[in-house]
Each structure stands twice: as C-alpha cells, then as structure tokens.
N, C-alpha and C positions, 0 to 999 in steps of 0.2 A: 353882299353877294360873295357865297361863296362857290367854288369849282369841286364838284366828286366826280371824278371817274369812275366809269362802272365796264366793265368787262363783262360781254354777251356772249353767250352760244352762236353758234351762225343761224342757227333755227331762231332765235329769239332775236336774233340783230335784223334779220330780214324781216318776219315780219312786224316791223318796227316800224322799219324802212319803206315796205307796201302801205300801213298805213299811211305814213306821213304823207307819201308820194301823192295817195287818193283823196287825202287832205291838204293838199298841196303849201305843205308845212314842214320846217325842217324836223329831222329824226328828235333832234335836243328839245325844243318845242312839244313836241307829243309828250316826252317823257315824262318834261317838269308838270305840264297839264295836269296827267296823271297821276303823279306822284303827291301835288295840290291837292286835287280831287279827296284822294284816298288821305290823306293825314291834315287836311288845313280847309277842309270844306266848308266852312261857313267862312271861310279868309280867302277863300282863290277868287284869284282874277280868272274871268271866263273869255281867256285869248281866243277863243274859237269865236267867241261872240262880238267878240272887237276887232279881230282880223275880220270878221263878215260885212262889220256895218262901214270899214275902212275901203273894202272892197267894192260895196253899195255905192258908198259915195265918190268914190272914183268913178264910177260910170257916169258921173252929173256934172266933171268940168268939161270947160271946154275944148271942142278939137282940135287937135292940133297945136295946142300951148303948154308947153312945161310945166309943170306941178311938182311941187315938196310933198311928203305925207302930212308936214305941218298946215298944208294949205289946207284939208280936210277937217272940216268941223270937230269930228271926236278922236281927231288925234290926239287935239290939245287937250277940250272936255273931259272925255271917256278915262284918260292916260291917268292925268293928275288925280282924280276923282277915283280912279282904280288902284293907283299909287300906296295912295294915303292909306284904302279900307287894307293894302298888301303888306303895310309897313316897310315899304322898300322907296327908295329914291326913284323918281321919276324916269331918269334916265336907262336903267335897267329893262323897263319895262318897256319905253322907246324903241330901245334896239333890237329886244325881244319881237316886238311889232312890226318894228321896220324890216327884219330881218325874215322874218314869214312872208309880210307881204312882197320883196323882193325873188323870195323863193318859187312863191305863188303864180308871180309874174313870169319868171320864167320857165316855170310850169306849163304855162297856157291858161292857170285855173280864172284869170283876171280878165274876163272877157272884153275884148278892145286896148287893155291897156299896155302898154310897154314900155321897155327904159328908153330915156329921149336919150338921141345921139344928134352930136354937132355932125356939121359937114360933111368930115375928114372921117367920119364912121366911128369919134370915138365917143366913150360915154358921158353925156353932160351930167355935171355936178352941179351944185353950190357949197362954196363950202365945204365940200368933201360928203356931203349929201346927196344920193343916188334922186336924181330926178327921173317920172316918167309922163307918157303922154298919152293921152286917149284919140286913137284913130280913126275910128270911124266906128258903124254901128248907130242905135237910137238907145237912146236913157234905155233903162233896164227898170 
C-alpha cells in the first residue's frame, strides 16, 4: 500500500473534516473511500458498511466485558473476503477499520461502547490491540 500526500485548501479541508466527523470516521478514510468509489467502483471495499456492521455487532457484546474487534464475527469474515476483493492484504484493511471504529467510539458514534480501561485509568490493550467494552443500554 502506498502513501499519497495531498495538500487541500482550507475550504476543502474543512468540508472533508466536517463530513468525516459527521460519519464518525477519520478524514483519510473518507478520502480513500471516495477515491475508491471514483476509480475502482467495481473493486471498492464498502468501508462504511463494514464499519456499520462492526458497530452493530458491538452492541451485542456482553455488558462490562472487554472485547477486541477480532471477537466480532464480521471483523474476521468480511475483512478477509473484502481484502481479497480489493487485491490488498487484510492487514491494512483491518487497520483502517480498527482506526475508523476507534474514531467512532471517541466521537460517541457507537452507543454504549467505550475504550476499556484498567483500574488505574490506563487504556486496556491486549498485545497492543485496543479493547472496548459495552457499558450499558440495550441491544439495538
């Protein structure tokens, strides 16, 4: 996967950031999704649909029990299928979805899901991977 640096004028940058914030995803994910839709329509991964599926599945996790995104069925199944479709390894796809999910959690776009924390207040990770917890509310 290659890195591309873009310079956006303030007006465009603000528009991209506002749309990304509204969707609860990082601006870079929004730009990549739009570029894929424009240039690779037949091969594009629908990251928004994958993210929504993961967000929905998180609502079914047991209350107050930390979990990894890998504990959600779609994170394993759909990502591998989607990465084959996009001709990329699954690692960048997983990283992108994970980053988008984390951004959505921080933006409170995922009801009742927060980052899991230790008793000392530090974020809980397993092997460097973020853990989350469903804290209250009902299954949607």
